[in-house]
N, C-alpha and C positions, 0 to 999 in steps of 0.2 A: 333547422335554420341556424345560421351563424349571424348574430346581430351585434352591431358595434356602435360606438359613438366616436366621432372623429372631429378633429379641428383643434383650434387653440384652446388653452385652458379657460374654462368658464364660458366658452362659445361653441361647445361641441354640438354636432348634429347627429341624428340617428342614421344608421346605414345598415346594409346587408351585404354579406359576402356571397357572391354567386357561385355556381358550380365550377367555374373556371378560376376561382380565387380572386375575382375582381370586386372592388368596392363599389356598391351602388347606393345612391342617395335615397333615403326614406323620408326626408323632411317634408315632402309634399303629401305624405300619407299619415304620418304621426308627428306630433310636435317634438317629442323626445322619446327616450327609452327609459322610462321610470316606472314607479309603482302603478300608475294608471294604465300602462301598456303591457303589463306582465300577466294579466289574467288570460284564461283559456280562450275567451271570445276574441280578444284583440289578436292574440298570437295565431289563432285560426284564420283570421282575416289576412294577416301578413303572409301566412303560408299559402294562401290562394293567389297571391300576386305572381305575375310573370316577371322575373327579375330583368329580362331583356327590355321591359317597358320602363324601367327606372334609369335615371341618368347615371352614367359612369362618373366616378369621382377621379379627376386626373391626379397624377403624381403619387406621392406617398405621404399623405398627411399624418400628423400626430394622431395616435389613438388614445382616447381617454378611457377611464373606467367604463365598462360596457353597460352599467346601470347608473342612472341619475338619482339623486335625492334618496340615497340609502338611509334608512332610519336607524337600523341597528346592525352592528358588525360583531357577530358572536363567534367565539372560537372554542375549539375542543382541544384540550391538551393531552399529551401522553396517550394518543389513540393508536399507536403502533407499539407492540410489545417490545420489539428490538430497539425502538427509540427510547422507550422508558428505561430499558436496561442501560443504554449508553449514557442516559442522564442520571443514572444511579437512583432511580425512583421506582417504587413498586407499581405493578400493573393495577390500574384503577378498577374497582368493582362497579363503578358507575361512571358515566362520562364526566370529565373534568371541564367545567365551564369557566370562561373568562371573557372579557370584552376587549375589543380593539376600538380606539376612538375613531369616529367617522372622519375626523380631520386628517387621519393618516392615509386615507384612500387616495389613490392616484392612478394614472394610466400605466399600462404594462411595461412601457419602455422609458418612462420618466426616470431621471436620476434618483438614486437613493442617497439621502443626506445623513451623514453621521451626526447624531445628537451632540450637543455641546458637552464635553467631558466624557464622551463614550470611549470605552476601552475594550468592550466585548460585544460588538454588533455582529449578529449571526444571521443565517439564512435558513429558510424552511419552505420547500416546495409542498403545496397542498392543493387538494380539491375543494373548490368553493361551491356552495349550494345557494341558489337564488330563489327566494320564496315568491310564489305567484299569487297566492290568496291567503286570507286570514286563517291562521292555524292556532287553535286553542284546544288543548287536550285531545289531540288527534291520535288515532290508533297507529301502531306500527304498520298494520296491514294497509291502511289508507294513506300513509304519510307521503309517499312519493307523488300522489295526486296533487299535493299542495306546492310542489316544486315547479317553478317556471323553467329552470334550466341550470346549467353548470358553467363554471369558469375556473381558470387557473388562478391561484393566489400564491404570492410569496409572503409568508408570514415573517417578515423581518423582526428581529428581537434583539434588544440590548440585555445581555445576560446578567451583567452586574446590576443594572436597574431592576431587572425581573426577580433575581434570586437573592442577591446579597444586600439589598437595601431595605429589607423588611416589608411587611404588609403583603398585599396581593401582587399578582403577576402584572397587573394592567399597566403599571407605569413603565415597564420595559417592553410593552407591546404596541403602544399607541403613539409613539413619537412621529413627527412629521415625516411623510414618505414611506412609512413602515407597512403600507397596505396596497402594493401594486395588484390590480385586478385585470384580468383579460389575457389575451387581446379580445376575445369574443365572449358573448353569452351564447352558449349552444343549448337550444331548447331540448326539453327532456325526451321528446320523441326520437332524437338522434343519439341519445345515451340510454339505451334500454336497460343496461346493467351498469350502474355506477361503481360496482364493486369489481370491475375487471379492467381498470384503466392503469396503464403503465405511467410512471412519472420519473423525472430525472432533473438534476441540477448540476451545473458546472460553475466553478469559480476560476477565472483566468484560464479557461480552456481545460481545466482538470475536472473530471467527473468526481463529484463528491457524494451525490445522492442518486440511488437507483432503486426503485421500488414499485409497488403496485397497491392500488386501493383494496385488493383482495386480502391484504394482511391487516386491514383495520381491525381493531378490537371491537368497536361499535360501528356498524355500517350506517349508511346515510339514512335509511328508513328509521332505524333505531334512534339516531341522533335527532332527526326532525321531531319524531314523536316525543322523545325525552325532553327536549328543550321546550316544547309546547306545553308541557305540564307545569312549567314554572314561569314562562315568559310567553305572552301572546305574540306570535310571529305575524308580521304584516307584509303585504306585497312590497318587494324591493329589499327586504332584509336579507343579509348575507350571513351564512354560516361557513366558516372555514374549518376543515375536519381533521386536522392533524397531519403530521409529517413522518415519513419513514426515516430510518437512521442515516447518518452521514452529515449531520450538522457540525458546525465548527466546534461547538462546545464538547462534542463527543470524540473528536479526533485526538490522537496522541502524537506529538504535542497538540494542544488546542490551537485552532486557527480562527482568527476573526477578521472582519473586513476592515480595509483601510482605503483611504482616498486613492483613486486610480484603479482599483480593482474592477473587474467586469463580472457580471453574473448572466448566465443563460439558463433557462429552465423551461420545462414544458410538461403538460399532462396530455396523454393520448387522446386525440380527437378535439382537444380544447385549445390548441395553438401553443405558441411559445412567447416567452418574455425575454427581453435583453435590457440590462441596466448597467450603468456606470455608477460607482460609488464616489461621492463628492464630500468635501469637508463641510462642516457646519457653517452656515451663514444666516444672518437674520433676514 
């Protein structure tokens, strides 16, 4: 299933994309698409619905993040060997963990706002993993059973804040608007192998990233199992799993986002995002 949340910011409703690509309203069936709706039992009930019995949503409403009330937004850094090389960093022996603030989460097509004082805002197309049930010290063999589904993520990053200002990466990763998710949450039954997904990103119509999740250093099952050794994962938590090469920091000369730029990106089977970059405003 392709599940969405649509409507004005803060007033989103749950929906489903039918086989013809049309948006159907789910608000008479579930109150929202959040932690309580991501378990296997609820998803199985939604799967049994006949989409033609659900009301069609007219027009093209705004899409919000496909999951509500996300508790944790965890990220994996340097998870593609060629991206580590372009960043001038060694290939990690274990997954590199950092967090993105949940306040940075937004819809897939909402504008990206440059932080105040930003000079090096960058892009990163990534595969996002949405947890469906509590996961604590789970094995790699069983890890994918704890996943509700997958979504596309643009891990927007301010490189000066991240790398040149001391401390951890987090302050360059969690600025407002730095976490576009979606457009859809695609349930795991439709993604039998998350390590075979093509991904791409364009800035102002120019292809900058082209890759595949098959070149991850640590695959999704390893990541979920690994994170669960240190952090109890709860329904609705999101893990974003790293980016292939082609980010602005790695280009020669380096290229960073400025107001007026446009970004288009997608992950195979998970839909596309399109954003416009805007200047900082309070």
